[in-house]
VODREN-576942 format. One line per field, with one value per atom (N, C-alpha, C, CB): residue number from 1; residue in three letters; atom name; x, y, z. Coordinates in Angstrom, 1 decimal, m for minus. Glycine has a CB too. Layout:
seq: NUM / ...
type: ALA / ...
atom: CA / ...
east: X / ...
north: Y / ...
up: Z / ...
This chain:
seq: 1 / 1 / 1 / 1 / 2 / 2 / 2 / 2 / 3 / 3 / 3 / 3 / 4 / 4 / 4 / 4 / 5 / 5 / 5 / 5 / 6 / 6 / 6 / 6 / 7 / 7 / 7 / 7 / 8 / 8 / 8 / 8 / 9 / 9 / 9 / 9 / 10 / 10 / 10 / 10 / 11 / 11 / 11 / 11 / 12 / 12 / 12 / 12 / 13 / 13 / 13 / 13 / 14 / 14 / 14 / 14 / 15 / 15 / 15 / 15 / 16 / 16 / 16 / 16 / 17 / 17 / 17 / 17 / 18 / 18 / 18 / 18 / 19 / 19 / 19 / 19 / 20 / 20 / 20 / 20 / 21 / 21 / 21 / 21 / 22 / 22 / 22 / 22 / 23 / 23 / 23 / 23 / 24 / 24 / 24 / 24 / 25 / 25 / 25 / 25 / 26 / 26 / 26 / 26 / 27 / 27 / 27 / 27 / 28 / 28 / 28 / 28 / 29 / 29 / 29 / 29 / 30 / 30 / 30 / 30 / 31 / 31 / 31 / 31 / 32 / 32 / 32 / 32 / 33 / 33 / 33 / 33 / 34 / 34 / 34 / 34 / 35 / 35 / 35 / 35 / 36 / 36 / 36 / 36 / 37 / 37 / 37 / 37 / 38 / 38 / 38 / 38 / 39 / 39 / 39 / 39 / 40 / 40 / 40 / 40 / 41 / 41 / 41 / 41 / 42 / 42 / 42 / 42 / 43 / 43 / 43 / 43 / 44 / 44 / 44 / 44 / 45 / 45 / 45 / 45 / 46 / 46 / 46 / 46 / 47 / 47 / 47 / 47 / 48 / 48 / 48 / 48 / 49 / 49 / 49 / 49 / 50 / 50 / 50 / 50 / 51 / 51 / 51 / 51 / 52 / 52 / 52 / 52 / 53 / 53 / 53 / 53 / 54 / 54 / 54 / 54 / 55 / 55 / 55 / 55 / 56 / 56 / 56 / 56 / 57 / 57 / 57 / 57 / 58 / 58 / 58 / 58 / 59 / 59 / 59 / 59 / 60 / 60 / 60 / 60 / 61 / 61 / 61 / 61 / 62 / 62 / 62 / 62 / 63 / 63 / 63 / 63 / 64 / 64 / 64 / 64 / 65 / 65 / 65 / 65 / 66 / 66 / 66 / 66 / 67 / 67 / 67 / 67 / 68 / 68 / 68 / 68
type: UNK / UNK / UNK / UNK / UNK / UNK / UNK / UNK / UNK / UNK / UNK / UNK / UNK / UNK / UNK / UNK / UNK / UNK / UNK / UNK / UNK / UNK / UNK / UNK / UNK / UNK / UNK / UNK / UNK / UNK / UNK / UNK / UNK / UNK / UNK / UNK / UNK / UNK / UNK / UNK / UNK / UNK / UNK / UNK / UNK / UNK / UNK / UNK / UNK / UNK / UNK / UNK / UNK / UNK / UNK / UNK / UNK / UNK / UNK / UNK / UNK / UNK / UNK / UNK / UNK / UNK / UNK / UNK / UNK / UNK / UNK / UNK / UNK / UNK / UNK / UNK / UNK / UNK / UNK / UNK / UNK / UNK / UNK / UNK / UNK / UNK / UNK / UNK / UNK / UNK / UNK / UNK / UNK / UNK / UNK / UNK / UNK / UNK / UNK / UNK / UNK / UNK / UNK / UNK / UNK / UNK / UNK / UNK / UNK / UNK / UNK / UNK / UNK / UNK / UNK / UNK / UNK / UNK / UNK / UNK / UNK / UNK / UNK / UNK / UNK / UNK / UNK / UNK / UNK / UNK / UNK / UNK / UNK / UNK / UNK / UNK / UNK / UNK / UNK / UNK / UNK / UNK / UNK / UNK / UNK / UNK / UNK / UNK / UNK / UNK / UNK / UNK / UNK / UNK / UNK / UNK / UNK / UNK / UNK / UNK / UNK / UNK / UNK / UNK / UNK / UNK / UNK / UNK / UNK / UNK / UNK / UNK / UNK / UNK / UNK / UNK / UNK / UNK / UNK / UNK / UNK / UNK / UNK / UNK / UNK / UNK / UNK / UNK / UNK / UNK / UNK / UNK / UNK / UNK / UNK / UNK / UNK / UNK / UNK / UNK / UNK / UNK / UNK / UNK / UNK / UNK / UNK / UNK / UNK / UNK / UNK / UNK / UNK / UNK / UNK / UNK / UNK / UNK / UNK / UNK / UNK / UNK / UNK / UNK / UNK / UNK / UNK / UNK / UNK / UNK / UNK / UNK / UNK / UNK / UNK / UNK / UNK / UNK / UNK / UNK / UNK / UNK / UNK / UNK / UNK / UNK / UNK / UNK / UNK / UNK / UNK / UNK / UNK / UNK / UNK / UNK / UNK / UNK / UNK / UNK / UNK / UNK / UNK / UNK / UNK / UNK / UNK / UNK / UNK / UNK / UNK / UNK
atom: N / CA / C / CB / N / CA / C / CB / N / CA / C / CB / N / CA / C / CB / N / CA / C / CB / N / CA / C / CB / N / CA / C / CB / N / CA / C / CB / N / CA / C / CB / N / CA / C / CB / N / CA / C / CB / N / CA / C / CB / N / CA / C / CB / N / CA / C / CB / N / CA / C / CB / N / CA / C / CB / N / CA / C / CB / N / CA / C / CB / N / CA / C / CB / N / CA / C / CB / N / CA / C / CB / N / CA / C / CB / N / CA / C / CB / N / CA / C / CB / N / CA / C / CB / N / CA / C / CB / N / CA / C / CB / N / CA / C / CB / N / CA / C / CB / N / CA / C / CB / N / CA / C / CB / N / CA / C / CB / N / CA / C / CB / N / CA / C / CB / N / CA / C / CB / N / CA / C / CB / N / CA / C / CB / N / CA / C / CB / N / CA / C / CB / N / CA / C / CB / N / CA / C / CB / N / CA / C / CB / N / CA / C / CB / N / CA / C / CB / N / CA / C / CB / N / CA / C / CB / N / CA / C / CB / N / CA / C / CB / N / CA / C / CB / N / CA / C / CB / N / CA / C / CB / N / CA / C / CB / N / CA / C / CB / N / CA / C / CB / N / CA / C / CB / N / CA / C / CB / N / CA / C / CB / N / CA / C / CB / N / CA / C / CB / N / CA / C / CB / N / CA / C / CB / N / CA / C / CB / N / CA / C / CB / N / CA / C / CB / N / CA / C / CB / N / CA / C / CB / N / CA / C / CB / N / CA / C / CB
east: 25.5 / 26.2 / 27.2 / 25.3 / 28.3 / 29.1 / 29.0 / 30.4 / 29.2 / 28.9 / 30.2 / 27.4 / 30.8 / 31.9 / 31.8 / 33.3 / 31.5 / 31.2 / 32.7 / 30.6 / 32.5 / 33.9 / 33.8 / 34.6 / 34.6 / 34.6 / 35.7 / 34.6 / 35.7 / 36.2 / 37.6 / 35.4 / 37.9 / 39.5 / 40.1 / 39.6 / 39.5 / 40.2 / 40.9 / 39.4 / 42.5 / 43.3 / 42.9 / 44.6 / 42.7 / 42.4 / 41.2 / 42.0 / 40.3 / 39.1 / 39.3 / 37.8 / 40.5 / 40.9 / 41.6 / 41.5 / 42.3 / 43.0 / 41.9 / 43.5 / 41.0 / 40.0 / 39.4 / 38.9 / 39.1 / 38.5 / 39.2 / 38.3 / 40.4 / 41.4 / 41.9 / 42.9 / 41.8 / 41.9 / 40.6 / 42.1 / 39.2 / 38.2 / 38.2 / 36.9 / 38.6 / 38.6 / 39.6 / 38.8 / 40.9 / 41.8 / 41.5 / 42.5 / 40.6 / 39.9 / 38.7 / 39.4 / 38.2 / 37.1 / 35.9 / 37.4 / 35.8 / 34.6 / 33.8 / 34.9 / 32.4 / 31.5 / 31.1 / 30.1 / 30.9 / 30.4 / 30.1 / 31.2 / 29.5 / 28.6 / 29.3 / 27.1 / 29.5 / 30.2 / 29.0 / 31.1 / 29.2 / 28.3 / 29.2 / 27.3 / 28.9 / 29.6 / 29.1 / 29.5 / 29.6 / 28.9 / 29.0 / 29.4 / 29.5 / 29.8 / 28.6 / 31.2 / 27.6 / 26.4 / 25.5 / 25.9 / 25.0 / 23.7 / 22.6 / 23.1 / 22.5 / 21.2 / 21.5 / 20.6 / 22.8 / 23.4 / 22.7 / 25.6 / 22.0 / 21.3 / 22.1 / 20.0 / 23.3 / 23.8 / 23.2 / 24.4 / 21.9 / 21.1 / 20.6 / 19.7 / 20.7 / 20.1 / 21.3 / 19.1 / 22.5 / 23.6 / 24.7 / 24.5 / 24.7 / 25.6 / 27.2 / 25.2 / 27.7 / 28.9 / 29.6 / 29.1 / 30.6 / 31.4 / 32.7 / 31.5 / 33.3 / 34.6 / 34.8 / 35.6 / 35.8 / 35.8 / 37.3 / 35.1 / 37.6 / 36.2 / 35.6 / 36.8 / 34.4 / 33.8 / 33.1 / 32.5 / 33.4 / 32.9 / 31.9 / 34.0 / 30.6 / 29.9 / 29.6 / 28.7 / 29.6 / 29.2 / 28.6 / 30.4 / 27.3 / 26.4 / 26.1 / 27.1 / 26.0 / 25.7 / 26.9 / 24.6 / 27.8 / 29.1 / 29.9 / 29.9 / 30.6 / 31.4 / 32.6 / 31.1 / 33.7 / 34.8 / 35.6 / 34.9 / 36.7 / 37.2 / 38.4 / 37.2 / 39.0 / 40.5 / 40.8 / 41.7 / 41.7 / 42.0 / 42.7 / 43.1 / 43.0 / 43.7 / 42.5 / 44.5 / 41.6 / 40.5 / 39.7 / 39.8 / 39.5 / 38.8 / 39.8 / 39.1 / 41.1 / 41.9 / 41.6 / 43.3 / 41.5 / 41.3 / 40.3 / 41.1 / 39.2 / 37.7 / 38.2 / 36.3 / 39.0 / 38.9 / 40.5 / 38.9 / 41.4 / 42.6 / 42.9 / 43.6
north: m39.4 / m39.1 / m40.1 / m38.9 / m39.6 / m40.4 / m40.5 / m39.9 / m41.8 / m41.9 / m42.7 / m42.7 / m42.1 / m42.8 / m43.0 / m41.9 / m44.4 / m45.1 / m45.1 / m46.7 / m44.6 / m44.4 / m44.4 / m43.2 / m44.7 / m44.2 / m43.0 / m45.2 / m42.3 / m41.1 / m41.6 / m40.1 / m42.6 / m42.9 / m43.6 / m43.8 / m44.0 / m44.6 / m43.8 / m45.5 / m44.2 / m43.5 / m43.6 / m44.1 / m44.7 / m45.1 / m44.1 / m46.6 / m43.9 / m43.2 / m41.9 / m43.5 / m41.2 / m39.9 / m39.6 / m39.7 / m40.4 / m40.6 / m40.4 / m42.0 / m41.2 / m41.3 / m39.9 / m42.4 / m39.2 / m37.8 / m36.8 / m37.2 / m37.2 / m35.8 / m35.9 / m35.6 / m37.1 / m37.3 / m36.6 / m38.9 / m37.0 / m36.4 / m34.9 / m36.9 / m34.4 / m33.1 / m32.3 / m33.0 / m32.7 / m32.5 / m32.2 / m33.3 / m33.4 / m33.4 / m32.4 / m35.1 / m31.5 / m30.9 / m31.9 / m29.8 / m33.1 / m33.9 / m34.2 / m35.0 / m33.7 / m33.6 / m35.1 / m32.5 / m35.5 / m36.5 / m36.4 / m37.4 / m37.4 / m37.4 / m38.4 / m37.9 / m37.9 / m38.9 / m39.7 / m38.0 / m41.1 / m41.8 / m42.5 / m43.0 / m42.0 / m42.3 / m43.6 / m41.3 / m44.9 / m46.2 / m46.4 / m47.4 / m45.5 / m45.8 / m45.1 / m45.4 / m44.3 / m43.8 / m44.6 / m42.9 / m44.5 / m45.4 / m45.4 / m45.0 / m44.6 / m44.5 / m45.1 / m43.0 / m45.5 / m45.9 / m47.7 / m45.8 / m48.1 / m49.1 / m50.1 / m48.7 / m50.9 / m51.8 / m52.8 / m52.4 / m53.2 / m54.3 / m53.6 / m54.7 / m52.2 / m51.9 / m51.6 / m50.7 / m51.1 / m50.7 / m51.7 / m49.4 / m52.8 / m54.2 / m53.5 / m55.5 / m52.6 / m52.2 / m53.2 / m51.0 / m53.8 / m54.7 / m54.4 / m55.8 / m53.5 / m52.8 / m51.4 / m53.4 / m50.6 / m49.2 / m48.7 / m48.0 / m48.1 / m47.2 / m48.1 / m45.6 / m47.8 / m48.3 / m47.0 / m49.7 / m47.2 / m46.0 / m46.4 / m45.5 / m45.6 / m46.2 / m45.1 / m46.9 / m45.4 / m44.3 / m44.9 / m43.5 / m44.5 / m44.9 / m46.2 / m45.0 / m46.8 / m48.2 / m49.2 / m48.7 / m48.7 / m49.4 / m49.4 / m49.0 / m50.4 / m50.3 / m50.5 / m51.3 / m49.4 / m49.3 / m49.5 / m48.0 / m50.1 / m50.2 / m49.7 / m51.4 / m49.3 / m48.7 / m47.5 / m49.9 / m46.5 / m45.3 / m45.8 / m44.4 / m46.9 / m47.4 / m47.3 / m48.9 / m48.3 / m48.2 / m47.0 / m49.0 / m46.4 / m44.8 / m44.0 / m43.7 / m44.1 / m43.5 / m44.1 / m43.6 / m45.4 / m45.8 / m45.3 / m46.9 / m44.6 / m44.2 / m42.7 / m44.4 / m42.1 / m40.6 / m40.2 / m39.9 / m41.1 / m40.9 / m41.4 / m41.3
up: 96.6 / 97.9 / 98.4 / 98.9 / 98.9 / 99.3 / 100.9 / 98.8 / 101.3 / 102.7 / 103.3 / 103.1 / 104.4 / 104.9 / 106.6 / 104.5 / 106.5 / 107.8 / 108.6 / 107.5 / 109.7 / 110.7 / 112.0 / 110.5 / 112.8 / 114.0 / 114.6 / 114.6 / 115.8 / 115.9 / 116.1 / 117.0 / 116.5 / 116.8 / 115.6 / 118.0 / 114.4 / 113.5 / 112.5 / 113.0 / 112.7 / 111.6 / 110.1 / 111.6 / 109.8 / 108.4 / 107.9 / 108.2 / 108.7 / 108.2 / 108.1 / 108.9 / 108.9 / 108.9 / 107.7 / 110.1 / 107.3 / 106.1 / 104.9 / 106.0 / 105.0 / 103.8 / 103.6 / 104.0 / 105.0 / 105.0 / 104.3 / 106.3 / 104.8 / 104.5 / 103.0 / 105.6 / 102.4 / 100.9 / 100.2 / 100.6 / 100.9 / 100.1 / 100.2 / 100.5 / 101.5 / 101.6 / 100.6 / 102.8 / 100.6 / 99.5 / 98.2 / 99.4 / 97.8 / 96.3 / 96.3 / 95.8 / 97.5 / 97.4 / 97.1 / 96.4 / 97.3 / 97.4 / 98.7 / 96.9 / 98.3 / 99.6 / 99.7 / 99.6 / 101.0 / 101.6 / 103.0 / 101.4 / 103.4 / 104.6 / 105.6 / 104.2 / 106.8 / 107.8 / 108.5 / 108.8 / 108.6 / 109.8 / 110.7 / 109.2 / 112.1 / 113.2 / 113.6 / 114.3 / 113.3 / 113.7 / 115.0 / 113.0 / 116.0 / 117.3 / 117.9 / 117.8 / 117.6 / 118.1 / 118.4 / 117.3 / 119.5 / 119.7 / 118.8 / 120.9 / 118.0 / 117.1 / 115.7 / 117.0 / 115.7 / 114.3 / 114.3 / 114.3 / 113.6 / 113.3 / 112.2 / 112.9 / 112.8 / 112.0 / 111.1 / 112.5 / 111.7 / 111.1 / 109.6 / 112.2 / 109.6 / 108.5 / 107.2 / 108.9 / 108.1 / 106.9 / 106.7 / 107.2 / 107.6 / 107.7 / 107.6 / 106.3 / 108.5 / 108.5 / 109.2 / 108.8 / 108.9 / 109.7 / 110.0 / 109.3 / 109.3 / 109.4 / 109.0 / 108.8 / 109.6 / 109.0 / 108.6 / 110.2 / 107.8 / 107.2 / 106.0 / 106.4 / 106.0 / 104.6 / 104.0 / 104.7 / 102.9 / 101.8 / 101.0 / 100.7 / 100.8 / 99.9 / 98.9 / 100.4 / 97.7 / 96.6 / 95.5 / 96.1 / 95.5 / 94.4 / 94.9 / 93.0 / 96.2 / 96.6 / 96.5 / 95.8 / 95.9 / 95.9 / 97.1 / 94.8 / 97.8 / 99.0 / 98.4 / 100.2 / 99.3 / 99.2 / 100.7 / 98.5 / 100.8 / 102.2 / 102.5 / 102.7 / 101.5 / 101.7 / 100.8 / 101.3 / 101.4 / 100.7 / 99.2 / 101.7 / 99.1 / 97.8 / 96.9 / 97.9 / 97.3 / 96.5 / 96.2 / 96.9 / 97.1 / 97.0 / 95.7 / 98.8 / 96.1 / 94.9 / 93.6 / 95.1 / 93.3 / 91.9 / 91.3 / 91.8 / 92.2 / 91.7 / 91.4 / 92.9 / 91.8 / 91.8 / 91.0 / 93.8 / 90.5 / 89.9 / 88.6 / 90.7
């Protein structure tokens, strides 16, 4: 499963989600601004953060290297 940790106003996050949608790649969005988000558990310090099989990516460029 792919997780995209993002905020509603993050432009880079939007680009990542658009890229995944264009490739028809399924993912789950995790809004780090929600009150129930436990950052102590996930340790997300910047958005976007993309987790694929436990490995973290931080930019659209890094994500494209995985899928192109």
